[in-house]
PDBQT receptor file of N, H, CA, C and O in Angstrom, charges set to zero:
ATOM      1  N   MET A   1       0.940  -1.136   0.120  1.00  0.00    +0.000 N 
ATOM      2  CA  MET A   1       0.045  -0.035  -0.181  1.00  0.00    +0.000 C 
ATOM      3  C   MET A   1       0.833   1.074  -0.029  1.00  0.00    +0.000 C 
ATOM      4  O   MET A   1       1.864   1.083   0.644  1.00  0.00    +0.000 OA
ATOM      5  N   PRO A   2       0.271   2.255  -0.784  1.00  0.00    +0.000 N 
ATOM      6  CA  PRO A   2       1.341   3.356  -0.799  1.00  0.00    +0.000 C 
ATOM      7  C   PRO A   2       1.124   4.244   0.358  1.00  0.00    +0.000 C 
ATOM      8  O   PRO A   2       0.123   4.022   1.039  1.00  0.00    +0.000 OA
ATOM      9  N   LEU A   3       1.990   5.322   0.721  1.00  0.00    +0.000 N 
ATOM     10  H   LEU A   3       2.803   5.502   0.168  1.00  0.00    +0.000 HD
ATOM     11  CA  LEU A   3       1.921   6.166   1.589  1.00  0.00    +0.000 C 
ATOM     12  C   LEU A   3       1.492   7.498   1.121  1.00  0.00    +0.000 C 
ATOM     13  O   LEU A   3       2.066   8.007   0.159  1.00  0.00    +0.000 OA
ATOM     14  N   PHE A   4       0.281   8.254   1.882  1.00  0.00    +0.000 N 
ATOM     15  H   PHE A   4      -0.185   7.840   2.664  1.00  0.00    +0.000 HD
ATOM     16  CA  PHE A   4      -0.174   9.472   1.490  1.00  0.00    +0.000 C 
ATOM     17  C   PHE A   4      -0.074  10.417   2.634  1.00  0.00    +0.000 C 
ATOM     18  O   PHE A   4       0.372  10.053   3.722  1.00  0.00    +0.000 OA
ATOM     19  N   VAL A   5      -0.528  11.755   2.371  1.00  0.00    +0.000 N 
ATOM     20  H   VAL A   5      -0.890  12.050   1.487  1.00  0.00    +0.000 HD
ATOM     21  CA  VAL A   5      -0.087  12.582   3.494  1.00  0.00    +0.000 C 
ATOM     22  C   VAL A   5      -1.573  13.108   3.966  1.00  0.00    +0.000 C 
ATOM     23  O   VAL A   5      -2.401  13.679   3.255  1.00  0.00    +0.000 OA
ATOM     24  N   CYS A   6      -1.683  12.778   5.294  1.00  0.00    +0.000 N 
ATOM     25  H   CYS A   6      -1.010  12.315   5.872  1.00  0.00    +0.000 HD
ATOM     26  CA  CYS A   6      -2.978  13.198   6.032  1.00  0.00    +0.000 C 
ATOM     27  C   CYS A   6      -3.317  14.756   5.616  1.00  0.00    +0.000 C 
ATOM     28  O   CYS A   6      -2.429  15.607   5.576  1.00  0.00    +0.000 OA
ATOM     29  N   ALA A   7      -4.731  15.045   5.305  1.00  0.00    +0.000 N 
ATOM     30  H   ALA A   7      -5.452  14.354   5.338  1.00  0.00    +0.000 HD
ATOM     31  CA  ALA A   7      -4.975  16.268   4.793  1.00  0.00    +0.000 C 
ATOM     32  C   ALA A   7      -5.082  17.314   5.962  1.00  0.00    +0.000 C 
ATOM     33  O   ALA A   7      -4.974  18.532   5.816  1.00  0.00    +0.000 OA
ATOM     34  N   GLY A   8      -5.359  16.508   7.397  1.00  0.00    +0.000 N 
ATOM     35  H   GLY A   8      -5.446  15.519   7.515  1.00  0.00    +0.000 HD
ATOM     36  CA  GLY A   8      -5.517  17.349   8.510  1.00  0.00    +0.000 C 
ATOM     37  C   GLY A   8      -4.062  17.650   9.237  1.00  0.00    +0.000 C 
ATOM     38  O   GLY A   8      -3.884  18.755   9.749  1.00  0.00    +0.000 OA
ATOM     39  N   CYS A   9      -3.256  16.866   9.263  1.00  0.00    +0.000 N 
ATOM     40  H   CYS A   9      -3.400  15.968   8.847  1.00  0.00    +0.000 HD
ATOM     41  CA  CYS A   9      -2.143  17.176  10.269  1.00  0.00    +0.000 C 
ATOM     42  C   CYS A   9      -0.703  16.669   9.167  1.00  0.00    +0.000 C 
ATOM     43  O   CYS A   9       0.359  16.431   9.744  1.00  0.00    +0.000 OA
ATOM     44  N   SER A  10      -0.749  16.561   7.925  1.00  0.00    +0.000 N 
ATOM     45  H   SER A  10      -1.611  16.754   7.457  1.00  0.00    +0.000 HD
ATOM     46  CA  SER A  10       0.345  16.184   7.371  1.00  0.00    +0.000 C 
ATOM     47  C   SER A  10       1.180  15.015   7.599  1.00  0.00    +0.000 C 
ATOM     48  O   SER A  10       2.276  14.841   7.066  1.00  0.00    +0.000 OA
ATOM     49  N   MET A  11       0.629  14.242   8.394  1.00  0.00    +0.000 N 
ATOM     50  H   MET A  11      -0.262  14.384   8.827  1.00  0.00    +0.000 HD
ATOM     51  CA  MET A  11       1.490  12.980   8.858  1.00  0.00    +0.000 C 
ATOM     52  C   MET A  11       1.376  11.895   7.632  1.00  0.00    +0.000 C 
ATOM     53  O   MET A  11       0.409  11.964   6.874  1.00  0.00    +0.000 OA
ATOM     54  N   ARG A  12       2.277  10.999   7.474  1.00  0.00    +0.000 N 
ATOM     55  H   ARG A  12       3.063  10.943   8.090  1.00  0.00    +0.000 HD
ATOM     56  CA  ARG A  12       2.177  10.186   6.334  1.00  0.00    +0.000 C 
ATOM     57  C   ARG A  12       1.434   8.823   6.898  1.00  0.00    +0.000 C 
ATOM     58  O   ARG A  12       1.736   8.179   7.903  1.00  0.00    +0.000 OA
ATOM     59  N   ILE A  13       0.410   8.584   5.985  1.00  0.00    +0.000 N 
ATOM     60  H   ILE A  13       0.165   9.107   5.168  1.00  0.00    +0.000 HD
ATOM     61  CA  ILE A  13      -0.219   7.349   6.410  1.00  0.00    +0.000 C 
ATOM     62  C   ILE A  13      -0.324   6.347   5.179  1.00  0.00    +0.000 C 
ATOM     63  O   ILE A  13      -0.229   6.678   3.997  1.00  0.00    +0.000 OA
ATOM     64  N   GLU A  14      -0.520   5.170   5.629  1.00  0.00    +0.000 N 
ATOM     65  H   GLU A  14      -0.597   4.902   6.589  1.00  0.00    +0.000 HD
ATOM     66  CA  GLU A  14      -0.632   4.133   4.467  1.00  0.00    +0.000 C 
ATOM     67  C   GLU A  14      -2.291   3.792   4.097  1.00  0.00    +0.000 C 
ATOM     68  O   GLU A  14      -3.071   3.251   4.881  1.00  0.00    +0.000 OA
ATOM     69  N   ARG A  15      -2.593   4.217   2.811  1.00  0.00    +0.000 N 
ATOM     70  H   ARG A  15      -1.960   4.657   2.175  1.00  0.00    +0.000 HD
ATOM     71  CA  ARG A  15      -3.819   3.794   2.509  1.00  0.00    +0.000 C 
ATOM     72  C   ARG A  15      -4.029   3.105   1.106  1.00  0.00    +0.000 C 
ATOM     73  O   ARG A  15      -3.025   3.039   0.396  1.00  0.00    +0.000 OA
ATOM     74  N   SER A  16      -5.029   2.662   0.692  1.00  0.00    +0.000 N 
ATOM     75  H   SER A  16      -5.844   2.716   1.268  1.00  0.00    +0.000 HD
ATOM     76  CA  SER A  16      -5.058   1.900  -0.673  1.00  0.00    +0.000 C 
ATOM     77  C   SER A  16      -5.325   3.044  -1.580  1.00  0.00    +0.000 C 
ATOM     78  O   SER A  16      -5.660   4.180  -1.247  1.00  0.00    +0.000 OA
ATOM     79  N   MET A  17      -5.111   2.540  -2.872  1.00  0.00    +0.000 N 
ATOM     80  H   MET A  17      -4.838   1.617  -3.143  1.00  0.00    +0.000 HD
ATOM     81  CA  MET A  17      -5.461   3.586  -3.976  1.00  0.00    +0.000 C 
ATOM     82  C   MET A  17      -6.942   3.634  -4.122  1.00  0.00    +0.000 C 
ATOM     83  O   MET A  17      -7.486   4.667  -4.514  1.00  0.00    +0.000 OA
ATOM     84  N   GLU A  18      -7.660   2.496  -3.805  1.00  0.00    +0.000 N 
ATOM     85  H   GLU A  18      -7.218   1.657  -3.487  1.00  0.00    +0.000 HD
ATOM     86  CA  GLU A  18      -8.999   2.701  -3.707  1.00  0.00    +0.000 C 
ATOM     87  C   GLU A  18      -9.536   3.572  -2.823  1.00  0.00    +0.000 C 
ATOM     88  O   GLU A  18     -10.533   4.212  -3.159  1.00  0.00    +0.000 OA
ATOM     89  N   ALA A  19      -8.971   3.736  -1.567  1.00  0.00    +0.000 N 
ATOM     90  H   ALA A  19      -8.161   3.216  -1.294  1.00  0.00    +0.000 HD
ATOM     91  CA  ALA A  19      -9.616   4.811  -0.628  1.00  0.00    +0.000 C 
ATOM     92  C   ALA A  19      -9.047   6.224  -1.136  1.00  0.00    +0.000 C 
ATOM     93  O   ALA A  19      -9.769   7.199  -0.922  1.00  0.00    +0.000 OA
ATOM     94  N   TYR A  20      -7.927   6.411  -1.731  1.00  0.00    +0.000 N 
ATOM     95  H   TYR A  20      -7.341   5.619  -1.905  1.00  0.00    +0.000 HD
ATOM     96  CA  TYR A  20      -7.534   7.626  -2.268  1.00  0.00    +0.000 C 
ATOM     97  C   TYR A  20      -8.544   8.185  -3.261  1.00  0.00    +0.000 C 
ATOM     98  O   TYR A  20      -9.023   9.314  -3.154  1.00  0.00    +0.000 OA
ATOM     99  N   TRP A  21      -8.838   7.328  -4.233  1.00  0.00    +0.000 N 
ATOM    100  H   TRP A  21      -8.449   6.410  -4.320  1.00  0.00    +0.000 HD
ATOM    101  CA  TRP A  21      -9.801   7.629  -5.323  1.00  0.00    +0.000 C 
ATOM    102  C   TRP A  21     -11.365   7.763  -4.770  1.00  0.00    +0.000 C 
ATOM    103  O   TRP A  21     -12.146   8.550  -5.305  1.00  0.00    +0.000 OA
ATOM    104  N   ARG A  22     -11.680   7.070  -3.850  1.00  0.00    +0.000 N 
ATOM    105  H   ARG A  22     -11.045   6.431  -3.416  1.00  0.00    +0.000 HD
ATOM    106  CA  ARG A  22     -12.945   7.080  -3.001  1.00  0.00    +0.000 C 
ATOM    107  C   ARG A  22     -13.142   8.542  -2.462  1.00  0.00    +0.000 C 
ATOM    108  O   ARG A  22     -14.202   9.142  -2.635  1.00  0.00    +0.000 OA
ATOM    109  N   ASN A  23     -12.101   9.071  -1.820  1.00  0.00    +0.000 N 
ATOM    110  H   ASN A  23     -11.239   8.583  -1.680  1.00  0.00    +0.000 HD
ATOM    111  CA  ASN A  23     -11.990  10.212  -1.092  1.00  0.00    +0.000 C 
ATOM    112  C   ASN A  23     -11.514  11.307  -1.807  1.00  0.00    +0.000 C 
ATOM    113  O   ASN A  23     -11.253  12.374  -1.252  1.00  0.00    +0.000 OA
ATOM    114  N   LYS A  24     -11.374  11.102  -3.095  1.00  0.00    +0.000 N 
ATOM    115  H   LYS A  24     -11.586  10.235  -3.546  1.00  0.00    +0.000 HD
ATOM    116  CA  LYS A  24     -10.857  12.200  -4.053  1.00  0.00    +0.000 C 
ATOM    117  C   LYS A  24      -9.453  12.926  -3.732  1.00  0.00    +0.000 C 
ATOM    118  O   LYS A  24      -9.093  14.056  -4.062  1.00  0.00    +0.000 OA
ATOM    119  N   GLY A  25      -8.756  11.927  -2.978  1.00  0.00    +0.000 N 
ATOM    120  H   GLY A  25      -9.048  11.009  -2.709  1.00  0.00    +0.000 HD
ATOM    121  CA  GLY A  25      -7.502  12.426  -2.718  1.00  0.00    +0.000 C 
ATOM    122  C   GLY A  25      -7.204  12.955  -1.371  1.00  0.00    +0.000 C 
ATOM    123  O   GLY A  25      -6.059  13.064  -0.932  1.00  0.00    +0.000 OA
ATOM    124  N   LYS A  26      -8.348  13.302  -0.689  1.00  0.00    +0.000 N 
ATOM    125  H   LYS A  26      -9.278  13.214  -1.046  1.00  0.00    +0.000 HD
ATOM    126  CA  LYS A  26      -8.619  13.987   0.839  1.00  0.00    +0.000 C 
ATOM    127  C   LYS A  26      -8.531  12.847   1.926  1.00  0.00    +0.000 C 
ATOM    128  O   LYS A  26      -9.597  12.463   2.408  1.00  0.00    +0.000 OA
ATOM    129  N   LEU A  27      -7.367  12.280   2.348  1.00  0.00    +0.000 N 
ATOM    130  H   LEU A  27      -6.501  12.592   1.956  1.00  0.00    +0.000 HD
ATOM    131  CA  LEU A  27      -7.136  11.414   3.240  1.00  0.00    +0.000 C 
ATOM    132  C   LEU A  27      -7.052  11.866   4.661  1.00  0.00    +0.000 C 
ATOM    133  O   LEU A  27      -6.472  12.905   4.976  1.00  0.00    +0.000 OA
ATOM    134  N   LEU A  28      -7.556  11.184   5.393  1.00  0.00    +0.000 N 
ATOM    135  H   LEU A  28      -8.028  10.341   5.138  1.00  0.00    +0.000 HD
ATOM    136  CA  LEU A  28      -7.264  11.539   7.065  1.00  0.00    +0.000 C 
ATOM    137  C   LEU A  28      -6.857  10.578   7.634  1.00  0.00    +0.000 C 
ATOM    138  O   LEU A  28      -7.311   9.452   7.428  1.00  0.00    +0.000 OA
ATOM    139  N   CYS A  29      -5.757  10.883   8.608  1.00  0.00    +0.000 N 
ATOM    140  H   CYS A  29      -5.388  11.797   8.776  1.00  0.00    +0.000 HD
ATOM    141  CA  CYS A  29      -5.430   9.855   9.505  1.00  0.00    +0.000 C 
ATOM    142  C   CYS A  29      -6.627   9.414  10.561  1.00  0.00    +0.000 C 
ATOM    143  O   CYS A  29      -7.664  10.076  10.564  1.00  0.00    +0.000 OA
ATOM    144  N   SER A  30      -6.485   8.387  11.379  1.00  0.00    +0.000 N 
ATOM    145  H   SER A  30      -5.642   7.849  11.376  1.00  0.00    +0.000 HD
ATOM    146  CA  SER A  30      -7.515   8.057  12.152  1.00  0.00    +0.000 C 
ATOM    147  C   SER A  30      -7.613   9.256  13.227  1.00  0.00    +0.000 C 
ATOM    148  O   SER A  30      -8.707   9.764  13.474  1.00  0.00    +0.000 OA
ATOM    149  N   THR A  31      -6.659   9.605  13.734  1.00  0.00    +0.000 N 
ATOM    150  H   THR A  31      -5.770   9.192  13.533  1.00  0.00    +0.000 HD
ATOM    151  CA  THR A  31      -6.692  10.864  14.710  1.00  0.00    +0.000 C 
ATOM    152  C   THR A  31      -7.647  11.957  14.196  1.00  0.00    +0.000 C 
ATOM    153  O   THR A  31      -8.645  12.308  14.825  1.00  0.00    +0.000 OA
ATOM    154  N   CYS A  32      -7.260  12.491  12.963  1.00  0.00    +0.000 N 
ATOM    155  H   CYS A  32      -6.449  12.206  12.451  1.00  0.00    +0.000 HD
ATOM    156  CA  CYS A  32      -8.052  13.455  12.363  1.00  0.00    +0.000 C 
ATOM    157  C   CYS A  32      -9.410  13.139  11.907  1.00  0.00    +0.000 C 
ATOM    158  O   CYS A  32     -10.277  14.008  11.818  1.00  0.00    +0.000 OA
ATOM    159  N   ARG A  33      -9.598  11.960  11.628  1.00  0.00    +0.000 N 
ATOM    160  H   ARG A  33      -8.894  11.253  11.700  1.00  0.00    +0.000 HD
ATOM    161  CA  ARG A  33     -10.921  11.264  11.293  1.00  0.00    +0.000 C 
ATOM    162  C   ARG A  33     -11.801  11.373  12.633  1.00  0.00    +0.000 C 
ATOM    163  O   ARG A  33     -12.930  11.861  12.581  1.00  0.00    +0.000 OA
ATOM    164  N   ASP A  34     -11.307  10.955  13.705  1.00  0.00    +0.000 N 
ATOM    165  H   ASP A  34     -10.390  10.558  13.747  1.00  0.00    +0.000 HD
ATOM    166  CA  ASP A  34     -11.994  11.005  14.984  1.00  0.00    +0.000 C 
ATOM    167  C   ASP A  34     -12.328  12.320  15.313  1.00  0.00    +0.000 C 
ATOM    168  O   ASP A  34     -13.498  12.560  15.615  1.00  0.00    +0.000 OA
ATOM    169  N   ARG A  35     -11.424  13.288  15.304  1.00  0.00    +0.000 N 
ATOM    170  H   ARG A  35     -10.474  13.094  15.059  1.00  0.00    +0.000 HD
ATOM    171  CA  ARG A  35     -11.623  14.695  15.632  1.00  0.00    +0.000 C 
ATOM    172  C   ARG A  35     -12.950  15.274  14.727  1.00  0.00    +0.000 C 
ATOM    173  O   ARG A  35     -13.877  15.851  15.295  1.00  0.00    +0.000 OA
ATOM    174  N   GLN A  36     -12.934  15.084  13.468  1.00  0.00    +0.000 N 
ATOM    175  H   GLN A  36     -12.181  14.616  13.006  1.00  0.00    +0.000 HD
ATOM    176  CA  GLN A  36     -13.805  15.527  12.489  1.00  0.00    +0.000 C 
ATOM    177  C   GLN A  36     -15.354  14.789  12.849  1.00  0.00    +0.000 C 
ATOM    178  O   GLN A  36     -16.396  15.436  12.744  1.00  0.00    +0.000 OA
ATOM    179  N   GLU A  37     -15.329  13.561  13.221  1.00  0.00    +0.000 N 
ATOM    180  H   GLU A  37     -14.483  13.036  13.306  1.00  0.00    +0.000 HD
ATOM    181  CA  GLU A  37     -16.569  12.942  13.522  1.00  0.00    +0.000 C 
ATOM    182  C   GLU A  37     -17.210  13.220  14.978  1.00  0.00    +0.000 C 
ATOM    183  O   GLU A  37     -18.393  13.045  15.267  1.00  0.00    +0.000 OA
ATOM    184  N   MET A  38     -16.261  13.657  15.779  1.00  0.00    +0.000 N 
ATOM    185  H   MET A  38     -15.299  13.799  15.545  1.00  0.00    +0.000 HD
ATOM    186  CA  MET A  38     -16.685  13.925  17.220  1.00  0.00    +0.000 C 
ATOM    187  C   MET A  38     -17.491  15.151  17.144  1.00  0.00    +0.000 C 
ATOM    188  O   MET A  38     -17.071  16.095  16.475  1.00  0.00    +0.000 OA
ATOM    189  N   PRO A  39     -18.676  15.227  17.808  1.00  0.00    +0.000 N 
ATOM    190  CA  PRO A  39     -19.551  16.343  17.770  1.00  0.00    +0.000 C 
ATOM    191  C   PRO A  39     -19.041  17.592  18.692  1.00  0.00    +0.000 C 
ATOM    192  O   PRO A  39     -18.554  17.378  19.802  1.00  0.00    +0.000 OA
ATOM    193  N   LYS A  40     -19.178  18.854  18.183  1.00  0.00    +0.000 N 
ATOM    194  H   LYS A  40     -19.573  19.027  17.281  1.00  0.00    +0.000 HD
ATOM    195  CA  LYS A  40     -18.502  19.851  18.871  1.00  0.00    +0.000 C 
ATOM    196  C   LYS A  40     -19.441  20.182  20.110  1.00  0.00    +0.000 C 
ATOM    197  O   LYS A  40     -20.653  20.334  19.958  1.00  0.00    +0.000 OA
ATOM    198  N   LYS A  41     -18.833  20.281  21.304  1.00  0.00    +0.000 N 
ATOM    199  H   LYS A  41     -17.848  20.158  21.427  1.00  0.00    +0.000 HD
ATOM    200  CA  LYS A  41     -19.475  20.278  22.719  1.00  0.00    +0.000 C 
ATOM    201  C   LYS A  41     -19.678  21.599  22.799  1.00  0.00    +0.000 C 
ATOM    202  O   LYS A  41     -18.760  22.365  22.509  1.00  0.00    +0.000 OA
ATOM    203  N   THR A  42     -20.843  22.042  23.183  1.00  0.00    +0.000 N 
ATOM    204  H   THR A  42     -21.589  21.419  23.419  1.00  0.00    +0.000 HD
ATOM    205  CA  THR A  42     -21.302  23.448  23.708  1.00  0.00    +0.000 C 
ATOM    206  C   THR A  42     -21.885  23.318  25.095  1.00  0.00    +0.000 C 
ATOM    207  O   THR A  42     -22.450  22.298  25.491  1.00  0.00    +0.000 OA
ATOM    208  N   PRO A  43     -21.731  24.300  25.733  1.00  0.00    +0.000 N 
ATOM    209  CA  PRO A  43     -22.004  24.617  27.333  1.00  0.00    +0.000 C 
ATOM    210  C   PRO A  43     -23.656  23.869  27.312  1.00  0.00    +0.000 C 
ATOM    211  O   PRO A  43     -23.899  22.968  28.116  1.00  0.00    +0.000 OA
ATOM    212  N   ASP A  44     -24.564  24.273  26.469  1.00  0.00    +0.000 N 
ATOM    213  H   ASP A  44     -24.367  25.004  25.817  1.00  0.00    +0.000 HD
ATOM    214  CA  ASP A  44     -25.831  23.560  26.565  1.00  0.00    +0.000 C 
ATOM    215  C   ASP A  44     -26.153  22.159  26.345  1.00  0.00    +0.000 C 
ATOM    216  O   ASP A  44     -27.280  21.687  26.496  1.00  0.00    +0.000 OA
ATOM    217  N   ASP A  45     -25.004  21.441  25.942  1.00  0.00    +0.000 N 
ATOM    218  H   ASP A  45     -24.089  21.825  25.819  1.00  0.00    +0.000 HD
ATOM    219  CA  ASP A  45     -25.087  19.975  25.772  1.00  0.00    +0.000 C 
ATOM    220  C   ASP A  45     -25.260  19.192  26.860  1.00  0.00    +0.000 C 
ATOM    221  O   ASP A  45     -25.556  18.003  26.748  1.00  0.00    +0.000 OA
ATOM    222  N   ASP A  46     -25.083  19.810  28.056  1.00  0.00    +0.000 N 
ATOM    223  H   ASP A  46     -24.842  20.777  28.146  1.00  0.00    +0.000 HD
ATOM    224  CA  ASP A  46     -25.023  18.867  29.329  1.00  0.00    +0.000 C 
ATOM    225  C   ASP A  46     -26.473  18.401  29.531  1.00  0.00    +0.000 C 
ATOM    226  O   ASP A  46     -26.623  17.333  30.124  1.00  0.00    +0.000 OA
ATOM    227  N   ARG A  47     -27.571  19.077  29.105  1.00  0.00    +0.000 N 
ATOM    228  H   ARG A  47     -27.450  19.945  28.623  1.00  0.00    +0.000 HD
ATOM    229  CA  ARG A  47     -28.942  18.741  29.357  1.00  0.00    +0.000 C 
ATOM    230  C   ARG A  47     -29.455  18.548  27.745  1.00  0.00    +0.000 C 
ATOM    231  O   ARG A  47     -29.389  19.284  26.760  1.00  0.00    +0.000 OA
ATOM    232  N   SER A  48     -29.976  17.246  27.966  1.00  0.00    +0.000 N 
ATOM    233  H   SER A  48     -30.030  16.648  28.765  1.00  0.00    +0.000 HD
ATOM    234  CA  SER A  48     -30.681  16.740  26.701  1.00  0.00    +0.000 C 
ATOM    235  C   SER A  48     -31.845  17.431  26.412  1.00  0.00    +0.000 C 
ATOM    236  O   SER A  48     -32.479  17.929  27.342  1.00  0.00    +0.000 OA
ATOM    237  N   LYS A  49     -32.231  17.542  25.254  1.00  0.00    +0.000 N 
ATOM    238  H   LYS A  49     -31.716  17.138  24.498  1.00  0.00    +0.000 HD
ATOM    239  CA  LYS A  49     -33.597  18.137  24.775  1.00  0.00    +0.000 C 
ATOM    240  C   LYS A  49     -34.674  17.484  25.435  1.00  0.00    +0.000 C 
ATOM    241  O   LYS A  49     -34.639  16.258  25.537  1.00  0.00    +0.000 OA
ATOM    242  N   GLY A  50     -35.814  18.267  25.990  1.00  0.00    +0.000 N 
ATOM    243  H   GLY A  50     -35.842  19.263  25.907  1.00  0.00    +0.000 HD
ATOM    244  CA  GLY A  50     -36.798  17.599  26.677  1.00  0.00    +0.000 C 
ATOM    245  C   GLY A  50     -36.623  17.114  28.023  1.00  0.00    +0.000 C 
ATOM    246  O   GLY A  50     -37.581  16.657  28.646  1.00  0.00    +0.000 OA
ATOM    247  N   SER A  51     -35.467  17.181  28.514  1.00  0.00    +0.000 N 
ATOM    248  H   SER A  51     -34.688  17.553  28.007  1.00  0.00    +0.000 HD
ATOM    249  CA  SER A  51     -35.250  16.709  29.867  1.00  0.00    +0.000 C 
ATOM    250  C   SER A  51     -35.458  17.797  30.922  1.00  0.00    +0.000 C 
ATOM    251  O   SER A  51     -35.056  18.947  30.744  1.00  0.00    +0.000 OA
ATOM    252  N   SER A  52     -36.101  17.398  32.031  1.00  0.00    +0.000 N 
ATOM    253  H   SER A  52     -36.428  16.464  32.176  1.00  0.00    +0.000 HD
ATOM    254  CA  SER A  52     -36.408  18.516  33.068  1.00  0.00    +0.000 C 
ATOM    255  C   SER A  52     -35.247  18.525  34.074  1.00  0.00    +0.000 C 
ATOM    256  O   SER A  52     -35.275  19.226  35.086  1.00  0.00    +0.000 OA
ATOM    257  N   GLY A  53     -34.198  17.696  33.745  1.00  0.00    +0.000 N 
ATOM    258  H   GLY A  53     -34.175  17.126  32.923  1.00  0.00    +0.000 HD
ATOM    259  CA  GLY A  53     -33.173  17.774  34.732  1.00  0.00    +0.000 C 
ATOM    260  C   GLY A  53     -33.328  16.817  35.932  1.00  0.00    +0.000 C 
ATOM    261  O   GLY A  53     -32.345  16.628  36.648  1.00  0.00    +0.000 OA
ATOM    262  N   PHE A  54     -34.522  16.186  36.207  1.00  0.00    +0.000 N 
ATOM    263  H   PHE A  54     -35.321  16.339  35.626  1.00  0.00    +0.000 HD
ATOM    264  CA  PHE A  54     -34.594  15.241  37.181  1.00  0.00    +0.000 C 
ATOM    265  C   PHE A  54     -34.286  13.866  36.953  1.00  0.00    +0.000 C 
ATOM    266  O   PHE A  54     -34.445  13.367  35.839  1.00  0.00    +0.000 OA
ATOM    267  N   ARG A  55     -33.768  13.085  38.129  1.00  0.00    +0.000 N 
ATOM    268  H   ARG A  55     -33.639  13.490  39.034  1.00  0.00    +0.000 HD
ATOM    269  CA  ARG A  55     -33.843  11.809  37.812  1.00  0.00    +0.000 C 
ATOM    270  C   ARG A  55     -34.514  10.999  38.985  1.00  0.00    +0.000 C 
ATOM    271  O   ARG A  55     -34.836  11.511  40.058  1.00  0.00    +0.000 OA
ATOM    272  N   VAL A  56     -34.683   9.701  38.659  1.00  0.00    +0.000 N 
ATOM    273  H   VAL A  56     -34.421   9.286  37.788  1.00  0.00    +0.000 HD
ATOM    274  CA  VAL A  56     -35.280   8.870  39.410  1.00  0.00    +0.000 C 
ATOM    275  C   VAL A  56     -34.391   7.977  40.321  1.00  0.00    +0.000 C 
ATOM    276  O   VAL A  56     -33.549   7.249  39.796  1.00  0.00    +0.000 OA
ATOM    277  N   ASN A  57     -34.553   8.010  41.653  1.00  0.00    +0.000 N 
ATOM    278  H   ASN A  57     -35.237   8.601  42.079  1.00  0.00    +0.000 HD
ATOM    279  CA  ASN A  57     -33.770   6.877  42.416  1.00  0.00    +0.000 C 
ATOM    280  C   ASN A  57     -34.681   6.057  43.164  1.00  0.00    +0.000 C 
ATOM    281  O   ASN A  57     -35.751   6.531  43.546  1.00  0.00    +0.000 OA
ATOM    282  N   SER A  58     -34.369   4.913  43.398  1.00  0.00    +0.000 N 
ATOM    283  H   SER A  58     -33.500   4.527  43.088  1.00  0.00    +0.000 HD
ATOM    284  CA  SER A  58     -35.112   4.029  44.392  1.00  0.00    +0.000 C 
ATOM    285  C   SER A  58     -34.755   4.026  45.801  1.00  0.00    +0.000 C 
ATOM    286  O   SER A  58     -33.583   3.841  46.132  1.00  0.00    +0.000 OA
ATOM    287  N   ASN A  59     -35.709   4.225  46.688  1.00  0.00    +0.000 N 
ATOM    288  H   ASN A  59     -36.661   4.376  46.419  1.00  0.00    +0.000 HD
ATOM    289  CA  ASN A  59     -35.601   4.238  48.062  1.00  0.00    +0.000 C 
ATOM    290  C   ASN A  59     -35.593   3.044  48.876  1.00  0.00    +0.000 C 
ATOM    291  O   ASN A  59     -36.094   2.132  48.217  1.00  0.00    +0.000 OA
ATOM    292  N   LYS A  60     -35.285   2.707  49.876  1.00  0.00    +0.000 N 
ATOM    293  H   LYS A  60     -34.878   3.448  50.411  1.00  0.00    +0.000 HD
ATOM    294  CA  LYS A  60     -35.062   1.550  50.674  1.00  0.00    +0.000 C 
ATOM    295  C   LYS A  60     -36.472   0.559  50.419  1.00  0.00    +0.000 C 
ATOM    296  O   LYS A  60     -36.358  -0.666  50.423  1.00  0.00    +0.000 OA
ATOM    297  N   ASN A  61     -37.719   1.190  50.211  1.00  0.00    +0.000 N 
ATOM    298  H   ASN A  61     -37.812   2.186  50.207  1.00  0.00    +0.000 HD
ATOM    299  CA  ASN A  61     -38.848   0.401  50.186  1.00  0.00    +0.000 C 
ATOM    300  C   ASN A  61     -38.901  -0.017  48.628  1.00  0.00    +0.000 C 
ATOM    301  O   ASN A  61     -39.848  -0.756  48.359  1.00  0.00    +0.000 OA
ATOM    302  N   GLY A  62     -38.249   0.245  47.803  1.00  0.00    +0.000 N 
ATOM    303  H   GLY A  62     -37.480   0.846  48.021  1.00  0.00    +0.000 HD
ATOM    304  CA  GLY A  62     -38.191  -0.115  46.329  1.00  0.00    +0.000 C 
ATOM    305  C   GLY A  62     -39.095   0.579  45.584  1.00  0.00    +0.000 C 
ATOM    306  O   GLY A  62     -39.468   0.227  44.465  1.00  0.00    +0.000 OA
ATOM    307  N   ARG A  63     -39.549   1.780  46.299  1.00  0.00    +0.000 N 
ATOM    308  H   ARG A  63     -39.246   2.066  47.208  1.00  0.00    +0.000 HD
ATOM    309  CA  ARG A  63     -40.675   2.894  45.426  1.00  0.00    +0.000 C 
ATOM    310  C   ARG A  63     -39.648   3.786  44.842  1.00  0.00    +0.000 C 
ATOM    311  O   ARG A  63     -38.507   3.793  45.305  1.00  0.00    +0.000 OA
ATOM    312  N   GLN A  64     -39.974   4.495  43.906  1.00  0.00    +0.000 N 
ATOM    313  H   GLN A  64     -40.901   4.489  43.530  1.00  0.00    +0.000 HD
ATOM    314  CA  GLN A  64     -39.139   5.466  43.181  1.00  0.00    +0.000 C 
ATOM    315  C   GLN A  64     -39.465   6.946  43.865  1.00  0.00    +0.000 C 
ATOM    316  O   GLN A  64     -40.595   7.362  44.124  1.00  0.00    +0.000 OA
ATOM    317  N   GLN A  65     -38.406   7.534  44.060  1.00  0.00    +0.000 N 
ATOM    318  H   GLN A  65     -37.489   7.196  43.850  1.00  0.00    +0.000 HD
ATOM    319  CA  GLN A  65     -38.405   8.757  44.527  1.00  0.00    +0.000 C 
ATOM    320  C   GLN A  65     -37.690   9.829  43.739  1.00  0.00    +0.000 C 
ATOM    321  O   GLN A  65     -36.544   9.631  43.337  1.00  0.00    +0.000 OA
ATOM    322  N   TRP A  66     -38.375  11.037  43.490  1.00  0.00    +0.000 N 
ATOM    323  H   TRP A  66     -39.307  11.198  43.817  1.00  0.00    +0.000 HD
ATOM    324  CA  TRP A  66     -37.704  12.078  42.695  1.00  0.00    +0.000 C 
ATOM    325  C   TRP A  66     -36.901  13.088  43.559  1.00  0.00    +0.000 C 
ATOM    326  O   TRP A  66     -37.204  13.537  44.665  1.00  0.00    +0.000 OA
ATOM    327  N   GLU A  67     -35.733  13.358  42.746  1.00  0.00    +0.000 N 
ATOM    328  H   GLU A  67     -35.487  12.994  41.848  1.00  0.00    +0.000 HD
ATOM    329  CA  GLU A  67     -34.947  14.239  43.511  1.00  0.00    +0.000 C 
ATOM    330  C   GLU A  67     -35.113  15.603  43.010  1.00  0.00    +0.000 C 
ATOM    331  O   GLU A  67     -34.509  16.534  43.542  1.00  0.00    +0.000 OA
TER     332      GLU A  67
């Protein structure tokens, strides 16, 4: 397999010619690909949409209790 240059960090990576043509010459190393696929985290990401922020815990009697 030939060596190519990562489009993100310029590291030399080994990829197939098929991958090169499939990605139109824009190849990424695994680290750069992971960074690209990871969603950008914002301060509002801690709460999921529609969540009131409460969670359910079980008390000693096995009944659910809201915190």
